[in-house]
Phi, psi and omega in degrees: 000142179281135184282136173276139183260138176214109186294339181266004186287142176295145175275132177255015180269152178280148176292159185299325183271120182301332181295339182270354187298313184291322182291336183296329184079175183264120179289151178266136169252103182259124183243157184249164180305318184291347178275354175279107195269136174244162175079014178285131183228161171288146173301145183289340180249239187283138175301338180298341177296344176300331181296338181256006178277134180302134176283149169285168177299322178298312180299317181300315181295312183295311186293320180294315181292320180294316180298318180298318180296325176295315180295331180277356177078028180277353178267164178288339178205160179272120183272114173266193177288125185276136175295127189227142175213152171263121182294135176301141179139189186273340186283312186089036176303135173259109181259138178227137178274116180225076184296318185298320180297320179298329184267319193263346186295153180298139179295139179298149176289165179281093182256133181237351185210145175295336183257017186302140181285157175294137179240108183294344179282336178281166175303137174209175190279004168275353185253010182284164181282150173303139180103342181283337178276129180274311179191169175262127183268118185228133172278145173300135190301332188262024175298139181302129176071010184290136174270181179304127183281132173280156174274103185254117175267133175257117185229158180292147164270115188291348175239076192288142171285319187203179181302136175073019182290116182233167172245139174254113189239112179284126171034072185305326184292346178285345178063047181280136175289172183281073177227124188296134178239154183304318181297323179292316180295319179300317178298320179295314180295318182288333174297319177298318180290334179285340183272139174269003179266121182294344181259015172275117182238160179229146179209171183219134171247127175283169167298139186081349176250025178081019166294129184264347180231127180271069177208123194307124179201152170242159177257146171222140179198162178263138172217117187276047180215142172292150178239153184305325187287345181296323185233014181297137180292158183215165177236140180291143178252351179221154183299330182279356179069028182268345179223129180234161177247121170278116181259349184286162174292154014276342180201141176295142180207169180267129184251127171244142186219142170221147181283348179158193182295155180130192182301324180298325180294318178298320178296318179299316181300316178298317181294317181297316183289330173294322178293315180290328174298317178301313182297316180297313181299333180258018176057040178250116180294156183202159175229151184222144183222131180246125182210154167295142183194181181278160176293162178298161177117206183276090182246183180219166181302337181260012182297153180293149180272088188270349182195205182246128172258132170244118182249132182240127177245125167273141187209170174296145175289141177222112182254123185094183182244135175277107189293328189275357185273155179296326177206160175258141188270111177218208191300316185282327180294320178294334178276349178110005178255119187246100171284117186261142189273331185228153179298322181298314179293323180298321182279338186251346186297134177247164176300320180299315180293320179297316179296325179295318178297319181290315180300328181295341182263355184275159179293150172301150185308318182295318179291323178298319178294323179295317178296317180300315180298321181293318180291324176298318179295321177298315181293325179297330178296331178295332188267358181277000000 
């Protein structure tokens, strides 16, 4: 994407002298209502045309700061262009070879419960190095209907999945466990709306859903490929159309949708967080994915991106990493993006094998039906 120039823009770059990094403080990225973008679409021809699409102010700030941190060696490895393929089949899995992440990423913490308390002795985002934080994400105070703004730090993920991979961390000093809160989700959804790139997505892994750090955070990253969940068809689960079921591959999930910023977005945030609260309270691991996408109903993979889709998957708890598998199933894999650990698996992985790995992580049918009934009942309370 082509960078937009603004001579009055704050610099999100680090000063040349490392000794000055801590003294510089964290710059604020303050955004306005009009910067929440609607109508962003994929190019009708090659995705490479995205490189010539004007960047939003958010994209310019994030990408310039992220690139500088990569050049300064603040990541565990240097991320080059990843070898990418679409697996043959009906799903449209986007597989990428990322050997370094499989080898170099931080070992997951010892997690035993979806409701585990924050432990200040374990690694957390108060212990990161100076320079890893890009900026503080702040909404302008007078946005219509805005609730109290959380202090959201945008920092690099030192073991990146893809270009621009960042973490959105609400008020790190509060020591919040990895349990989704409305302010964090709102920041994630609005980050997607701030980007002019249709492939900037945000997601959340619960404890037991492959979150490796028990300190509240969301992931955000760019992927210049359409994913199956953007246009997968769905069926309504409640009369008001506030909760839908994605039945298409790669995995069934609960779909929440809003056409854009405004009162509907606040309602969506509340519904999603009530659903994740239910899952957490009942020790059910889950993953969540936020993307621009088509409205619910009979859609197709090529449908226009008319709003924001939030997809929630309830799944079996998985504590630790399965070393022998081609990939570990978390937020991006359930959405159809498969970061593969080895060249051998990248060259041999089939759609059938990928679906088998994902199905192995899903709830048994009886428990899935129980969860669905509970979430439908929760949503029905909104309509009373």
